[in-house]
N, C-alpha and C positions, 0 to 999 in steps of 0.2 A: 621620822623625826628623832627617834632614839638613836639611830645610827648617826645622824647628823650631829646631835648634841655630844655623843661619845667621841666622835672624831674631832669636834671643835675643842673639847676639853683637853684631849691629847695634844693637839696642835698648839693651842693657846698656851698651855702650861709649859710645853717645851720651848716655844718661841719666846715667851716672857722671860724664862730663865736665861736663854741665850742673849736676848736683847738687854736684860738687866746687867749681865756681865759686861757687855760692850759699853754701856753707859757708865759702869763703875770704872772700867779700865781707862776710858777717855775722860773721866772725871767731869761728866756732864752735869753741872749743878745749876743750870739756868732755868729749871722748871719751877714755876711758882706753885704748882699743884701736883699732888702725887698721882692723881688719875691721868693727867697728861703724860707724866713720865712712863706709866705702865702701858698706855696706848702706843707711845712711841717705841717702847721696848718690844712690845709684841710685834709691831711691823718690822722692826730691825731683825728680830729673831726669825720671823717668817721668811724674809728675803735671804738671810744667810742659809737657813736650812734648804730653801728652794734652790739656791745657787749650787750648794754642795750636791744635791740630788741631780741637778742637771749635769754637773761635771761627771758624776758617777755613771750617768746614763750612756756616756760614750763608750764605756767598757762593760757595763752590766745592765740587764733589764731591771727596771725599778719595781722589783717585787715587794710584797708587804714586809718581808724580812729585812730587806735593804732599807726601806723607809723607816721602819720601827727602830732598827739599829742606829741609824743616823740621829734620830730624834732623842733616843734614850741616852746615847753616849754624849751628845752635846749637852743635854739637859743635866745629866749627872755631873759632868765636868764643870758646867756653869754654876751648879748649886754648891760646889765646893767653896765658892767665894762667900765670905761673910756678908758682903753687901747684897748679894742676891738673896740669901736666906732672910736678911732683914726686910728686903722688899716684899718677899712672900708673906712674912709675918704681918706686915702692915696691910697687905692686900687681904689677908684672911680676916683681919679685924673690920675692914670696910665691907667685905662681903657678908658679914653677919649683921650688918646694920640695915636700916630701911632702904638705903641706897642699893645695897647688895640684893635685897629682895626684888626691888624694881628692876635691877640689871638682869636678874634671873628670869623675871617675867618677860623682859624684852628678848632675851636669848631664846626662850621657848617659842615665842610668836614668830621671830625671824626664822628659826629653824623649821617651824611648821609651814611658813610661807614658802620656804625654799624647796619644799617637797611638792609644789605644784608641777604640772607638766612643763617641761623645758620648751620654750618657744623661740629662743634667740636663734636667728638664722645661721650665724657663723658657728655656733656651738655644734649644730648638726653638719655644717659644711666641713670644718677641719679642727675645731677646738677639741672635741671629744675623740674623733678618729686619731689625731696626733697623740693625744694622751694615751690612747689604747696602744699605739706603737711603742711609746716609752715604757709602758707597763709590761708589754709582751716581749719586746726585742731590744729596748733601749734606743738610743740615737744611732741609727745605722747609716753607713756611708751611702751617699747618693739618693737619699730619700726624696729630695726635692725633684729628682728626675721623673718620678711617676706622678707627682702633683706638686706644683711650685709652692703651694701654701704649706706643704709639709717641711719646707725649709725654714719656716718662721719659728726658730727655736725660742722657747719661753720657759723660764723657770717656774711660772705659774702652773703650766701643764706638768712639769716634773714634780711639783709639790702634790698634785692631785693623783699622779700615776700609781703610787703604792696603795692607795685606797681602792683601786679598781680591780677587784679580784673576787673570784668565787661568786657567792650569792649577791655581792654588792656590785658586780660588774654591770656597767651601763646605768648605774643609779647614783653616781657621784657628781654628775655635771652641775646640778643646782647647789650642791653643798658649798662650793668654794665662792660662788657669787654671793651666797648667803653669808658666809664668813666675812667677806669684805664689807658687805653692807651692815653687818652687825657691829663691826669695829667702827664704821663710819657713824652709825646711829648712836653708839655709846659715847663717842667723842663729842658729837653734836649735843647730846643730852647733858654732858658735863658743862659745855659752854653755855647752854641755855639756862641751866639751873643757876649758874653764877650771875648771869645777866638779870634773871628774875629777882635775885637777892641784891642786885645793884652792887656787886663786888667784882664785876668783870672789868676787863680792860680792852684796849683796842684790838688786841690779838683775839679775844673772845668774840668780839663783834665780827672780826675777819672770818673766824671759823663758822659762825652762824650763817653769814652771807654765802660763803663758798659751799658749805655742806647742803644748804637748802637747794642750791642749783644742781648739785651732783645727785642728790636724792630724787629730785623731780625728773631729771633726765633718765636716771637708772630705772625708775618705776615706769616711766612712759614707754621705754623700749623693752621692758621685761628683762633687763639685764641682771636684776638681783637674783634671778633664777637662771643662771647661765654659768659657763666656764670661761667667759671672756676675760682676758687679761686687761682689757680696757678699764674695767671697774677699779681694780687696785691701782692702776696708773693714774686715773682721775683723782682718787683719794690721796695718793702719795704726792701728787703735784701740789695739792693744797697743803698737805702736811709739811712738806719741805719748805714751802713759802712761809707757813706759820712759824716753823722753827727758826727761820731767819729773823722773824720779828721777835720771837721769844728769847733769842740768844743775846739780845742787846741788854746792857751797854757793851760796846765792843772793846773798850779799853780794858786792860788787865784788871780783874776784880781784886779788891782787898782780901786778905786771907780770911777775915771774919765775915765777909759778905757772901752769903749762900747763892746770890744771883750773879748773872753776868757770865761771860766766857772765861773759863780757866784755861790753863795751858793747852789742853788737848780737846776741850769739849766740842769745838766746832767740827772735829773729825766725824762725830756721829752724824752730823748733817750730810757730810760728804759721802759717808758709807750708805746712808739712806738713799741719796740721789743715785749713786752708782748701782745700788741694788735694784732701783726702779728700772734702769735700762735693761736689766736682764729679763724683765717682763715683756718689754716691747720697745722697738727702736724709736717710736714716737716720743720717748722720754729723753732723747738726746739734749734738748734745750735745758732740761732740769739739771743734767750733769754739768753743762757749760756754765750756767748761772751760779749753781751751788759751788762749783770749783772756783769761780771768780770771787764769790762771797767769802769762801774759806781762805783763799790766798791773801786777800787784802784786809781781813779782819782777825785772823788768828794771831794771838799775842806771842807765839813761839818764834824762834829764830828761823830764818828761811831754810836752813839745812834740815832742821827737824820737820819743818812744814812740808818740804818736798818728800822726805822719807815717809811721813805719815800719809801723804797723798798716794804714794806708790803702794804702800801696804794696803790702803783702803781699796785701791784699784783691783786688788786680787779678787774681789767679789764679782767683778765683771768678766774675769778670765773664762769661766765655764761657758758663758753664752758665745764667746768668740770661738772657742774650740768646738762647741756643738754646731755652730754655723759652718765651720770648716768641714766638719764631718758630714753634715747633711747636704751641703750645697757646694762646698769648695770655696765659698766666699765668706771671709770672717765678719763682714759687716752686712751680710745679706738682709734685705734685697739690694743694698747698695753695691755697685759693681767694682768699687775700689778694692784693690789687693786680691781680686779673685785669682785663684790658682788654676793652672791648666792641668788638671788631673782627670783621670778616667771617670771618676764618680762626680765631678763637678759640672755645674751647668755652664761654666765659662763666663767670661766678661760680657760677651755679646748677649748671651741669654739673660744675664742679670739686668743689663740695660733695657732689654725689651720688657722684662717684668716690671722694673721700676717705672718705666714710661706708661705701661698699661695701668698700673695702680694709680699713678697721678691722673691719667685721663679719666679713670673711673670715678675719681673724686671730683673732677672738674665738670663732667657731663653726666647727665642722667642715664644715658644709654651707651656709655663708653666713649671712645675717641670720636672726634668730629674731623672729617677731612678738610673742612673749611677753616678750622681753627688755626690761628697763628699767634705766637707770643702769648700776650696776656689778654687776648680777645675773649677768653672764656669768662673773665671776671664779671662783666655786666650780666650775661645770662645766668651765671652762678648766683649772684646777689639777687637777681630778679625772682628766684624761686622763693615762695612764701616762707618756708622754714629758715632759709639762709638769710633772707631779708630781716626777719624778726630777730634772729641771732645777732646780726650785724648791728641793728638798731639798739638792741639791749646792751651789747658790749660798748658801743659808742657812747650811749647815754651814761652808763656807769663810769666810764673813763672821764667823760666831760664833767660829771658831778664830782669825781675825786679831785680833778684839777681845780674846779670852781671853789671847792671848799679847802683848797691848799693842803690836801692830805699829805703831800710829800714833806711838809714842814714838820710833821709830827716826829719823824725819826728818819735817819738816812737809810735804815733797813727797808723802808717802803720803796725806795728807789730800786732796790734789787728785785722786789716783788713785781713792780711795774715792768722792769726789764724782762723778768721771766714771762709775764703775760704777753708782752709785745714780741719777744723773740720766739716764744712758742707759737704765737699766731702766724708770724711770718714763716717760720719753719713749716707749719702746716700748709700754708698757701702755696709754698714753693714745691713741697714734696708730694702731698696727697691731701687736697682740701676737702676731706670728708669730716663733717662735724664730730663724728664718733671718735676720731683720733685725737681731737683737740678739746674735748669737753672739760678736761682738767684745767687747761689754760683759760678757757672761757669762764670757768667758775671763779677765776681770780678777779675778774672785773667787778661782779657784784660784791665779792668779798672786800675788795679795796674800797668801794663806795660805802658799804655798811660800816667798815672800820673807821671811816672818817665822819659819817653822819651820825652813826649810832651814839657815840659818847656825847654829842652835842644835845641830843634829845633824850638822854637817859632818864631825865626827870619825869618823862611821861609814863614810865613804867612804875606801876605801883609795887613797892617793895613787899616781898612776902613777909608777913609778920613773924616775930620770934627772934631768938638769938642765933645769928648765922654762924656762930662758932660752936653751937651745941647741937642738940638732937634735931632741931628744926632744919639745920643745914642738910643732914642726911635725908630727912623726911621729904624736903623739897625735891632733892635729887631723885628719890624713889618715885614721887608723883610724876616727875618729868619723864622718867623712863617708862612708867606705866602708860602715860598719855601717848607717848610715841608708839608704844606697842599697840595700843588701841587703834590708832590711826592706820598703822600698817595692817592690822587684822581686818579692819574695814575695807581697805583697798584690796587685800588678797581675796576676801570673800566676794566682793563685787566682781573682780576679774574671773574668779572661779565660776560664779553664777552665770556670767555672760557666756563663758565657754560652754557650760552645760546646757543652757537654754538654746544655744546655737545647735548643739548636738540633738537635743530633743526635737527641734524643728526639722531636722533632716532625717530622712529614712535610710541614708547611706552610712552614717557614722554613729558609733556608740563609744562612750567613754571607756577606757580600759579599766578592768576590775581593780588593778592595783593603784588606781588614782583615787579610790574611795578614801574617805577620811580615816576610817578604822585601819586600813592598811598603811596609810601614810604616817600614822602614829609610830610605826615601827620602821618601815622602809620607804624611801621615795619610790615613785613609779619608775619603771625602766624606760630607757630610750627605745625608739623603734629599732628592732633587730631583724625581723623576718618580713618577707613580702606580706602585705596586707595589714601590717601594724599601723596604728593611727599616728599621723604626723601633723602637728600644729606649728605653723611657721609665722613668725612675726619679726618685722624690722620697721624702719621708719616709714616705708612706703608699701608695706605688704602685710596682710593678715589673712591667712588662708588655712583651710583644713584639707587634708588629703590622706593618702595611704602610701606607705613605702612600697615601691615597685622596683625590683632589681633584675638586671640581666647579667649573664655570665659570658665573658669573652676571653679569648686567649691571645697573647702577643709575645713572641719570642720565648715560648715555653712557660710563660707566667699566666696564671688564671686570675683575672680580675673580676670584681663585681662592680657594676656601674648602675646608678639610678636611671630609670627609664624617662621620667618626665620632669626631673629636677636635678640639681647638682649636689644634693645633700645625701650623705650616706648614714648619718646618725651612728647607730651602734652595730651596723652590719659587719659581718666577719671580714677580717683583713685578708688581702688588700682590697679596699673599696675606694674608688676614685671617681670624680665626676665624668671623666672621659678617658679613653685609652691614650697613652703617651703618643704624641705626634711623631716622635723620632724613635730610632731604635734604642730600646732600653732592655737590658738583660740582667740576670743575676750575676754578681761578681764571682761567686763560687757556688754553682748550682747544688753541689753536694751538701753545702751548709745551709741552704734555704735562705729565707728572708733575713736572717741574722747577719749574713755576710754583706748585705747591702746590694746596691745596683750600680751599673756602669752604663755609659752611653756608647753607642757604636757609630753615631754620626753627630755632627755639630748641631747644637741646639740654637739655631739662629732664627727660627720662625715660630717662637713660642707665642701663645696667645693667652691672655688672662682668662678668657672664657673657655 
């Protein structure tokens, strides 16, 4: 826990400084509350730092020195701005209040919860192994050739890579899921406290509805203790939509009016959206809708608007370059613009991978030979979890329309557009609910933003002066209440796992998963044969041991799991199965840092 908290302090302080500088440069003055501004600033800073690290990974391994240097240089540069120092002084005064004490309590509980054993399936499959590659070698050429998932470049993994070293190696997987959920719970708490004091607005109701959905999904899938980039994408989907609501009115604000969009303030929303796509390609609809929102609502001249958009787009350049380096395809796994280079998977290979991912989302057990066109839709919706999700989103959208929510402000139309475009994009590309949880969260958010204000009178206002000490006290109580609920959930989940172990004569909990040890360091991921592995996803919850085999192919020694496809923290290179086609080192004398090349066309790839 102490490692987690120390890392968060370093990350959040650096990110908040960088994000505050961006908000100051773009003159983003549409925030009604300081807490909202700092949450947004922190996410902006995290995305910028992560994108820079991903870009550096193309030429350098992401060692602790590289990561620390980037954060320190950016933070010191940002802190030279008077506006940033002012934001930090205000933050300090808030942190010394009752609300700050409550926030600290929440941070401790979330950090402790994030030191549970990592169970998320994909973290053991490729999230952590790819992070280990970035930390040890950087983004190497042709990495997708040995395992197609290693071509999924993500700045979230780049952000985590510098922390994976020495005694901390293999122990940082839960740290970043925990950081994302901490920021999510903090913003949720801010919105709830305002609603309890009946000083919230439609945007606060929107946050409450969306965050509740995201939090429940995250806890149900144990993603708050994972390295999955899905979690920040879900949160940022809601945050971008909320910012489009908060940025109104859209007409140029008067000079004395602290609210509304100033000349460049909407650029911050565009940067946030573009930064989100560096985490995962499923964020493409966010960029499209945010781009349309920015273009049609920015009060600047079209020439300045275009220049600002181009400058903002630079944050997405590193992920394009990283994709080119690892797979030869700038939009990987999309096959468009794939280059015919020795280290690339080729256009045909990318098409097979894209089709395989889509089929895996459409069918429970991969592709169906009898499927044609959209024939998969009815069986897909017939699955209980998909049916419940479809009904929930449909009812929320119907309620929003019935209550004429779109009449509140035209910005709601952009949010509806984001929800619908995101849902369609998901269905067309890869209809896995995990990829679209952020878009699905917009439906209950829209409904609550419409219904909530109409029934606000049912909420009993917290007594006291909302402009004085009671305001901070209420916020503190809200944070402590959220922390208590999370602590209860984490305890129940931990007890359930331990009772399952006690009932078995084959498995014992690792010693470093004990509470005393977790107060300092999180437990390590499975590294060696025989280490305990707990695997959980939407349809699977099992306990086993890591078993590895060693095989050679074209002079390369690989480790492969015997009875599963997860390598967890096994030594590199570890992949689910040997490459089906000829893959060799680019420069054998330089080892893995030189990357990989193909000796035959990769036209028979399989997702499994």
